[in-house]
N, C-alpha and C positions, 0 to 999 in steps of 0.2 A: 504494500500500500504506500503510495507516494502522493502527497498533496502538491498543489500548484506552487506552494512556497518553497518546495525542495529544488534548489537551483542545480543540483547534480543530476536531476532527472528531467526537469523542464527548463528549456532554454528559449530565450527570445529569438535566437538564430535557428531558423528552421532546420538547417542541415546538421545542427549540433544535437538534435534530439535522438541520439543513437547510443545512449548510455549503457544499454544492455539490461538495465533494470526496468521491469514492466511498470508503466507502459513504455515501450521502446519501438522504434521504427527503423531498425537497421536495414541496410541494403541486403537484399537476398534473404531476409528473415524467413524462417521456416513457417509454413502455413499454420502450424499448431500454436504459434505465438500471437497470431493476428487477433484472434478473439480474446485472448487474455489481455493484450494491450488495449484493445478497444474497450473492454469492460473496466479496466483500471482507469482509463481516461475518463469514462463516464462517471465512475465513482469519484474521481478527483474533482470533476466539474460540479457534481451534485454537492459534495462537501463544501466547496467554495461558495456555491449558491446559498446553501443553508447558513453559512457563517456570516454572509454580508446582507442577508435579506430578512432578518428578524423572524426566523421560523420557530424560535423557542423563547421561553420566558426565563428570567433568572430565578434561582432558588437561594437557599441559605437564609441568612439574616440580613437586616437592613444595611449594616456596614461591613458584612462579610458575605458577599454574594458569590454565587456559583453559576457556571454555565455548563450544561451537560448535553453533549451531542451524541447521536447514535454511535458514531465512530469517532473515537478520541483523536485529536491531533497528536502527532508523534512528539512534538516539542513546541515551545514558543519560538517564533521566528520574527525578527524585526520587520515591521511592515504588515504583519497579520492584522486583519480587521475583523471585528465581531460586532454585528448589529443584533439587538435583542429587545424584547419587551421587558420592562422592569416588572418583577413579580408582584403579586397582590400583597399589599401592606409593607412592601420593602422600600419605604421612604427613608433614604439615608439621613442620618442625623450628625454626621461628622466625617472624619477621614474614613475612606472606604477601600476595600480590596475586592478583587474578582479572581476566582480560581476557575480555569477552564479544564474540565474533566480530570481534576486532581493533579494537574501539572504544577501546581503551586500558586499560592495567593500572591497577586501582584497589586501594588497600590494603583489607584485611579487618580489622575491629576488633571487639572486644567492648566495647561502650560507648565510652569514650574511649581504651581501651588496645589497642595493637597485639597481634597474636597472638605467643605466645612459643614455641609448639611443642606438638604433641599435640592441638590443637583439631580438626583435620581428619584423620580416619583412613580408610584405604582401605575402600571399600564402604559406609561409613556415609552416612546422608542428611544433607545440609547445607542450610540455608535462609538466604539473605542478602537484605538489602534495601538499595537504594541511597539514601543520604540527601542526595544532591546533591554529595557530595565523596568519600565512601568507602562501601564495603559494610559494613554492620553484620551480624555473625553473630547470627542469631536463636536464642539459646539462653540458658538461665539462667546467671548468673554464679555459680560454685560457691565457697563460702567456702573459705579456705585451710585445709588440714589436713595436717600434716607430722610426721614422726618422725625423730629424729637419734640417731646413736650416735657421738659425738665420741671422738677418741683421749684416753687418760688424760692429764690435765694434770700438770705437775710440782708439787711441794709448796711450801709457804710457811711461814715462821716469823715472819710479821708479825702483830702484835697488833691493828693497825687494820683490815687487810683489803687483799687484792690481787685483781685479776681473774685468772680461770683461763684465759682465751684460747680458749674454745670457740666464740666468736661467729662466726668465719670459717666454721665448719661448720654452726652452728645459726642459719641465716638464713631469713627468710620475708618474703613481701610480702602484706599483707591485700588482699582483692579485693572485699569486700562491705560489711562494717559497721565494720571497724577496731576491733572488740572481740574480744579473743582470751583464751583460757585457756591457761596454760602449766603443764605438769607436768614436774618433774625428779626423777629417782630415781637412786640409785647407792650406792656404798660410800665411807666415810671412815675413815681410820686416823690415829692420832697416836702418835708414837714415844716418848711419855713417859707412864708410868703416872699416872693421876689427872688428866691434862690433858684438853683437849677442843677442839672446833672450832665455828666459827659460819659459817653459810652463808646466802646470800640470792640470789634471782633479780635480775638487772639486764638492762636492754635499752636499745637506742639505735639511731641511724642513722649512716651514714657508715662509715668504716673501723673494723672490730671491734678492740677492744683486744687486745694481745698477752698471752701468759702472763706473769704477774708484774707487769703494769702497774698503775699507781695506779688507785684506784677511779674509775669513770666511768659514764655512763649514768644511768638512772632505776631506782629500786628497785621491785620488785613482790612482794607477799606479805611474810610475817613473816621476821625474822632468826631462824633456827633454831639452837639450841645443841645440840651432841652431845658427851657426855662419854664417856670410855673408862675401863674398870676395869683394863685391862692394856695394856702397851705394844704398839703395832702390832695392837691388836685391831680386827678388821674389823666396822664398824658400818654399818647400813643407814640412809640418810636419804631423806626424801621432801619435796619443796617444791612448793607450789602458788601460782600467781599469776594474777590476772585483770586484764588491761590493757585500758583503754578509750581512746577518743580518738585512735587511730592514724590516719594518713593513708592512705587506700586508694591502692594503686599505689606506695607508698614501701617500700623494703626496710628491714628491721630485723634486728638481731642479738640473740641471747639469750646471756647469759653468766652466770657464777656469781661471786659474791664469797665468798672464803674467808679466814678469819682464825683465829688461835689464841685460846683463851679468855683467855690472858695474853700479855704481850709477851716471853715467855721464849724460849729457844733451841729449843724443841720444834718438830717439823716435822709438819704435817698434810698428808695426801695424799688426793686424790679418785681414784676408779676406777670402771669399769663404769657410766658415766653414760648414762642414757637421757633424751631430751627429746621431749615431745609438745606440739605447738602446734595448737590448734583454734579457728577463728574462728566467732563467732556469726552466725546469719542476720540479715539486715536486716529 
């Protein structure tokens, strides 16, 4: 039994398909080998058809899936392609492997990244290609798009600026271009008539700053000033930032810098914050 991926038996050069291993088409071959070679070629073509045309469903568990064909492939070969239906209830929840006919579990990745969950859903079609080490899931990498509703941060009376501590909730990982647009909207109040607040988007990697922490991260967009005409008057603010040069696959937090327009004792407070992050296509 030889499959189409066996380069010692199947050659792109017509005249080279004379290996002597069935199916073979040697000059002057004895008639008794003709039917064996024809049947072997039919078998190889049918196995190839079944591998690439979703004729089976995966088994196993959600993150340790299996493919079982009537005739097992002899080995994994770089370039081998398998298309299948994801089995019932096999919605992956994290890093995932696939084992074809007991040849060994191989990780499934999108590009250089392991699966994180949700890439394989029951009954959908999945297409994987073996690269010699792992299976690559043949699907477009979708730019990150996320929305967040963080809890209201506490106020600040600092005139220089403090972090609001929403970054633990507002975190994202770019997947395609590393260029993202960020929108932040919400309400701001100041407890002193005639005073005001200043706000700006900040972002960074690693542990997100706590509420009331000193300024950290990188700024994005303008520093927006918002004044109030009455104490505790609820004002609407809107911030927009466009960030480029982010590292694909690295997690980032989004936070807000808030300060008073002066270093007085007044207290500014943010509430009803909405954050939207959208990555550009590559």
